[in-house]
C-alpha positions, 0 to 999 in steps of 0.5 A: 393392542391397537393402541400399543401398536399406534404408540410404537408407530408414533415412536418410529416416526418421531425417530425418523423425523429426527433422523431426517432433520439431522441429515438435512441440517448436515447437508445444509452445513456442508454444501451451504456454509462458506467454510465448507465451500471450495476456498478461493485463492487471492494472491498479493505481491507488493514491491517489497515487504521491507516497508511496513506500509505494505505489511498493514495494507496486506493485513486489512486485505487478509482480514476481508479474505478470512471473513469469507473463508478464502485463502490469502497467498502473499508473496515478496519480490524484494524489488526484483522484477523477475521475482514478481513476474515468477510470482504472477505466473505461480498465482496463475498456476495455482488458479487464484481468483484475484491478484493484487499488485503493487508493481516493482516497476510500473513500466516493466513490459515483463510484468505487463505481459504476466498480468495480460496472461492472468487476465486471459484466464479470467483473473481479476487484477487490483493495482494498489498504491502505485500504478502500472503504465498500462492501465487496462492491466487492472480492473481497479486501481486503489491508491492515495492521492500522491500528487496532492501529497507532494503539493502539500509539502511544497506549500508547507515548505514555502510557507516556512522557508523563504528560500531553499536548496533542495535535495530530492530523494526519488524512486524512478520505478514507482509511479506513486513516487514520481507523482509525489515529487512531481506534485512538489516540484510543479507546485514550487515552479508555479510559485511567483517566488520560485527563483528562491527555491533551487533543486541542487541534487537528486538521488535514486533511493528506492524508498529504502532507508538502508540505500538512502543513508550511504547516498546522502552521506556521500552527497554531504561529503561531496560538498554540495550545500543543501538545507531542505530535503524532499523524500518520496517516502518516510523510509527515505526521509529517515535514511536522510535523517540518519545521514545528517545525524551521522555527519553531525551537521549542526545547521537545520536541514528541513526534511519533508516526506510522504507516508505518515509512517510510525518511524517518521511521526516519532521524529517529528517534534523531537528531531529538529530536522524532521519537519512534516509528512503527508500522511496516507493511510494503508489501513483505508487502502487495504480496507477498500481493496478488500472490499473491492475484491469481493465486489469484483468476484460478485460481478458488481460494477467497480470504479476504475480509480478509488483514491484515498485522501492524504493529510499533512502532519507536522509538530503542531498537529502530531498529537492528533495522530498515533506515533506508534501505528498507522492512520 
């Protein structure tokens, strides 16, 4: 009887141990697995999503956020300051932990004040691609070496052209665009042969193909002769190339730009006017930004400026790059 009684107790103890183990495992799963922790919200707002550069950059951030079991909220202000301000305020109301922003206008006081409100709530701010006038608005700035991108284009142009009548395609609201054009024009002016390179026109294009095309067509119709275009980005460059083709201009008009976007790389070596682009990498910037988000959230020290390199792509090295994707 005693042995039988002991066996019953042993079975009961075994069942109790199994049950207790299951309860402990369930507890650990619910309270310690990141999927079951409260999700942190990360907000991203770029100047426009009508630019594949930002789409690809955002994909890298999404990958980082998904790995942490958090949620990404992406908004498109469509180049409108008021929309971006509303989006920042909405992020604040939703309680995001981090805001990643490429400002529609880096000089905007309204965007500045909205970001100040976010900072006062303890929200971390990462400025990507193009800078804010008020550097204190951002905990970190991740960008390409935009000034050098313009320098590379100017040096390449002067190496292959003895003279140039240059049309500049600009975006005065974006510091990244300003830096690229400044890098180009500063390098030309510093050259001993600067007198042979004239700037004959400037067009505000907002870096959009559909805005650039009719403006370049109108510039051509006005009769100002030019043989060179320096564009702030590949979207503007493609718009200019389309305008040149539409006007059936037979002489070469050499187009230089910045980005390394698939549409421009697809034309280099095929369209005689598509000469070169200084390539940046939304993959690298997005990956770096994703890592920086979680360093900030973990209280780690982060450098104020994180700058990724640029490289010039022309018809001689285009085979080293994908024509259909970003680098």
